[in-house]
N, C-alpha and C positions, 0 to 999 in steps of 0.2 A: 557385512557387519550388522549385528543385531543392535537395536537401540533399546537400552535398558532405562529404567526410571532415572538413574543418575545422569545418563547422557542426555535424555530428554530435558531434564531440569537445566543442565548446562546450556543446551541450545536455546531454551526459552529465556534464560538469563542474557545470553548474547544478543538475542533478537530484541529483548526489552532495552538493553543498553544501546543497541544500534539505533533504536527509534528515539533515544533521548528521554525515555520515561523512567521514573523512579518506581520502586516497589510500592510505594504509597499511591502513586498515580494508578498503577495497574489494579491494586487492591480496591480502590474506590470504583473504578470502572467495572470490576468483576463482582462487586458486592461482598468482598471478603476483607479480612484484616491483613495488614502487612505481613504479619508473621506467617500466615498461610502461604503467601507468595514466596516468602523466604524458604519455607520448608519444601515447596515444589521445586524451586531452583536448586536447592541442595540435594534433591533426589530423595528426601525423607518422606514425601507425601506423593501418592499417585495422582494422576490427572485423569479426570473422566473425559469421555469423548466430547461432551458438551463444553466442558471447560477448555479443552484444547481448541475447539472450534472458536470459542470466544477470544481466546488468546491469539489465535491465528489472525482473526479479524482485526484485533487491536494492534497487532504488529504488522498488519498488511502483508501477510504471507499465506501461502496455501498450507493446509494441514500436512500435505504430502512432504513439504520441504523439511519438516521437523522429523520425519520418519525415514527419509532416504539415507543411504550410506554416507554420502557426502553432504556437508552442510556449509552453506555460504553465510558467514557471519553478517556480511553487509549486503543489503538489497537496495535497488533503486528506490523503492517505496520508503524504506527507512531513511534514506538520505532526504527525500522530499518531506517526510514527516518532521524532521528536525531542521530543515533548511530555513524556515521562517519562524523564529521564536514568537513573533507577534501574531502569527496566524491564530485565529480563534478555533475553538473546538468544532465549530461548524465546518470550517475549511478542512480540518484534519478528518472529520467524519466523512465529508464528501470524498476526500481522497481515498479513505478506506473503503467506502462504498464502490468507487470506481475500480479499485484493485480487486475487490471481491467479485464484482461483475465480470471482470476480465478472467479471473480464475474459473468462474462458472461457465463462461463461454468456451474456454479452452477445454474444460472437462466435457462439456456437451459435444464439442467437435470430436474429441477422442471417442466418446461413446458412439457417435454416429459415423465414425470413420471418415471424417471430413479433413482433408489436408489443404492448407493454403499454399498456393504456389508463390514462392519468393520471386519468381520471374515477373510477376505482375505488380511488384512494389513500385510505387511512383518515385521518380527521380526529379529533383528540382535543382536549378542552378544554384551554385554556392554564392551566398551573399555575405559580405562583411557586416557583422552585427556589433554594434557598440554597446548595447545595453539590452536588458530584458525586454524593454518596450519595443526595441527594434525587432527582436525575435518574434514578439507577439504580432506586430504589424506585418512582418514578412509571412508568417503562417496564415494570418487572416487573408492576406492578398492571394496567397497560393490556393487557399480553400475557395475563395470567390471565383478565381479563374478556372479551377478544375470542376467544381460542383455547382457554382452559381448561388450558393447559400452561405450564410454566416456560419463559421465553425462553432462548436460548443463553447469554447473558451470566450468567444465574443458574447455569447448569450450569458455566460457566467458573470462577465463584467457587469452586465445589466442587473443580474440578480444581486451581485455584491453591492451595487449602488442602492438597491432597494432593501438592503439588509436581510436578504433571504437566508444567508449563511452566517449571520451574526456579526458581520463587518459592515463598514460603510463610511 
């Protein structure tokens, strides 16, 4: 299936809605007017490579996802982006940065022909979790036992307390 301008616009609209963003939100982030985003989503305006890269980052997706034959309307990142409506732009930006870094790592591994063995994936005993906090504590304990260091999210809690990400 070839992806034409109208199909790309439809996919961009689905990704935007999946993230819980409005056309106005996207226009502001992109430095455009809302009508331009509407025209892109209707397939009436083409999207440059740079614009597609910015939109992909904003929607926490790889550019490749918009151009493949099959398109998944919902992504894990989009669920996370809309999960906490009280999360500030700093938290959402940090999530987008992490997703973009993951995409870059995957692309680099493909270029270097590095494949990760799924047989080396760590397995942990199942623990009944009653809350998000229980999950965080369980993950922190597993990281301490396995590596002997605090995991990144424990460090992030410290950053959040210091208002590094705009919360606190």
